[in-house]
C-alpha positions, -999 to +999 in steps of 0.1 A: +466-216+410+448-187+428+442-193+465+409-178+477+404-176+514+368-172+526+353-161+559+324-177+578+296-189+555+273-202+583+248-217+559+246-188+535+248-211+505+235-186+479+264-162+487+289-190+486+276-200+452+279-164+440+315-163+451+323-196+435+307-185+402+327-153+403+359-174+409+351-196+380+345-167+358+378-151+368+400-182+370+381-211+353+391-242+374+425-227+384+416-217+420+417-233+454+392-224+481+405-221+517+375-221+542+382-208+577+354-228+593+319-221+605+306-232+571+274-242+589+248-230+614+225-200+619+219-197+581+193-213+559+212-239+538+239-257+556+238-289+536+242-272+503+272-252+516+287-284+529+281-303+497+297-275+476+329-274+497+331-312+500+330-315+463+360-291+460+379-308+489+375-342+473+387-328+440+418-315+457+407-279+452+398-268+487+411-267+523+386-266+551+393-263+589+368-269+617+351-240+635+331-239+667+299-245+648+312-277+632+322-288+667+287-281+678+273-302+649+297-331+656+289-329+693+251-330+686+256-359+661+275-378+688+247-373+713+266-348+735+243-318+731+207-311+720+200-286+692+191-252+706+166-228+694+191-207+674+207-237+657+198-243+620+218-275+615+188-298+616+190-300+578+222-319+582+215-338+614+179-347+605+189-363+572+193-401+566+230-397+560+237-375+591+261-400+606+282-400+574+284-362+575+294-362+611+322-387+604+334-367+574+335-335+595+354-353+622+382-360+597+386-323+588+417-306+602+418-279+629+449-262+615+462-261+579+496-246+571+509-234+537+530-208+520+522-178+497+551-164+477+575-179+502+557-166+533+546-193+557+511-191+572+484-211+590+447-211+587+427-216+619+391-207+628+394-185+658+428-178+676+464-188+682+484-187+714+509-159+719+544-172+714+534-203+695+557-211+667+542-224+634+554-259+642+539-258+677+506-245+663+505-273+637+514-299+663+487-287+687+461-288+658+472-323+648+469-336+683+433-323+685+425-337+650+439-371+659+415-375+688+385-362+668+390-382+637+394-418+649+370-441+668+336-425+675+338-434+712+372-418+715+359-387+698+328-385+720+349-389+752+373-362+740+346-337+732+329-344+766+361-334+785+362-301+804+388-280+785+403-269+818+412-305+826+428-316+793+454-296+774+445-310+739+408-303+746+417-268+757+437-263+725+407-273+704+385-248+723+411-220+719+416-227+682+379-227+674+365-202+700+391-178+712+388-140+710+407-125+739+441-135+753+471-125+773+504-144+776+489-164+805+452-169+797+425-168+770+388-164+767+361-170+741+344-137+752+351-105+734+378-084+751+368-052+769+392-032+747+410-038+714+442-043+734+428-075+748+423-092+714+442-125+710+460-112+679+474-083+698+491-107+722+502-129+693+517-101+673+536-088+703+559-119+699+569-109+664+559-142+648+575-153+615+543-166+599+509-152+590+474-162+602+441-164+583+411-167+606+374-160+610+350-163+639+347-127+649+318-110+630+315-080+654+352-072+648+347-073+610+374-075+583+408-074+600+438-065+579+471-059+596+507-072+591+506-110+594+468-112+599+437-116+578+405-119+597+377-127+573+344-130+593+322-101+581+289-115+593+271-126+562+245-145+583+241-115+607+230-091+579+202-069+590+210-070+627+221-034+628+247-038+601+253-051+566+266-086+562+290-099+536+308-131+526+344-119+523+372-136+503+409-127+503+428-134+471+465-130+480+490-121+453+513-151+447+538-128+431+540-094+450+546-066+426+569-045+449+604-055+458+604-069+493+566-069+496+550-100+512+514-113+508+506-106+545+518-070+545+492-043+551+475-023+537+459-048+513+429-044+491+428-079+474+393-087+487+359-096+472+328-091+493+295-107+484+266-088+501+241-109+520+209-113+500+186-108+530+184-111+567+187-148+578+192-150+615+166-141+641+181-152+675+156-159+702+168-130+723+166-105+694+132-110+676+134-074+664+122-076+628+096-093+607+113-121+587+087-119+559+095-082+554+133-087+555+131-115+529+123-089+502+155-080+484+165-046+471+162-051+434+190-025+428+215-044+450+238-067+429+248-096+451+281-101+433+293-066+422+281-044+451+313-047+470+335-025+491+366-043+478+368-055+442+404-062+432+418-095+421 
């Protein structure tokens, strides 16, 4: 079965459907989707994206970890935060079955581990601590998931904690929001230089497993030994750059002796171009949404891709 890892969707359901259609054309039903989180928010159709992935999860054909925007949705559904001007998850939270969706999301994992061609890896949304072994990473993720997935009042109290005062709450924040790190601290802010990126500190410890992650659209596609960062800003298309929904299709049987799936360079990617601009943050009302909604008729939303090998 072909594993297909996809970056942040953020409500771009049309692009997700295009990717799934392409996967079906290439592999019939013999593929498994691995979703790095932030399936929702900022984009136009969060519910349809959730429904598509949930269908695959419940059929045993998808893995899906929580990102910071799922945590926002859960927190809002539990009454811990109000929707803000830039949130688009009202299509989920305003529906009659909102409570059921919140509970389903609370039961999603924060970390999922696996192997590709014998190489161990983990999928998380944002970042991993330097020096964490795979078993420690999985244990930290499970501890956060346990407190999220049980009783609603326990989950609400957990999410209301200050991360600086509870290690498990801090782990949840780091796994879903981290971008910068040293051996002694981390931050959700972008580092001042590339040397401050969390994955630089993680790689310096020579880990024996790979990481698939998302969360960092401004960084873009990240391909280096042991690392695949897949957030290429589909929902941010038109904000000074092109946006894509990116998928990584690792080779389960590397063709070269001694080669491993997480080695670099690697060109086994599909990129589905965003169909139009979706997101107009309140601090950046720079373009006319009606004008940007007009698509380029010559731009194929499936085939116009910088990477196209599978």
